[in-house]
N, C-alpha and C positions, 0 to 999 in steps of 0.2 A: 372257840380255848384255843388259844393258842399253842403251836405246837414247840416243843421246848428244845434245841438244836443239844444234844449229850455226846462228846469224843474220850474219847478215852486209849491217852497215849500213851505207847511201851517201845521198849525196848525189843530184837527177840531173846528171847527164853529169858525174859522177866521173874524172876519165881513169887512175886508178887503181886501180879499179873491179876491170875486166877480168883486173889478173895476180893481185889475189888470189884471184880466183873461177877463173882458170885453178891457183893453184897448189893452190886446196883441192882441185882434183880430181883431182887427180894426186893430191895425198895421203888422200884417200877408196879411191883405187886400191889405193894400195899398202896398204895396209890391211883389217884385218877387221872394223872397230868399226863398229856398224848408227848407222846419222843421220839424222836428218831436218833438213835444211836450210832457211832462207828466207831473203830477201831483202826486204828493209824498207826504203823510198826515204823519203828524208824529212831533217826538219834533226837529224842527227847528225854527231861526228867521223866523217869520211869519207875512208877506207873503212874499219870496224874490225869486224875478225873475234872473233865469242864463242865460246866454247866451256859452253856449260851456264852464262850470263850472264857468265863472265868472259872479260877482253881480252884476247885471246889474247899480244900483240906486250907487254903491261905485265903477264901474273896481275892483276890490281885490278878491278874494277867499276867501269866507265867511266863515265864524267860523260854527258849528253844533250846539252851544247853542241855546235853548228852548226860546224864546224873543217877544216883541210884536213890529213889527217897525212901524214906522208911514214915515222911509222916504223911498219913494215907487217910481218907477221910473215912469218916464215922457214919454213922444208918443219922443219925442225927443231920447231922452237915447236907447228907445228900439230900435227905427227903426235906431239908430248912429252901435249899437250894432250889429242888426242881418248883415248890409249892411258890418259891418267889419269885420264878422266871414263868411260871405257867399263867400269869396276870392277866 
C-alpha cells in the first residue's frame, strides 16, 4: 500500500484551520489509507489541504499566494482524495 502525503497549509492564527484539522483526523480514522500528515505554517492560502500535492477543495495544484480561504474541503472530498491517491 502506498503512503499518501497530506499537507495542511495555513497562516498563523488562521481561524478555520482547526475545523479542517479535525475533519481530516475524522476522515483518516474512517479509512485504512496510510498517510503522512505535515502541517506547514507560512504565507499560504489558508487553510489549504493537499493530498499528494493536489488541493482537495479544487482538485488543482494550489497557488502559493497568501489569502483567506472559505472554500473548505468537505468530508466527501477528503475521503475521495485519500482513496484515489492510495492506489
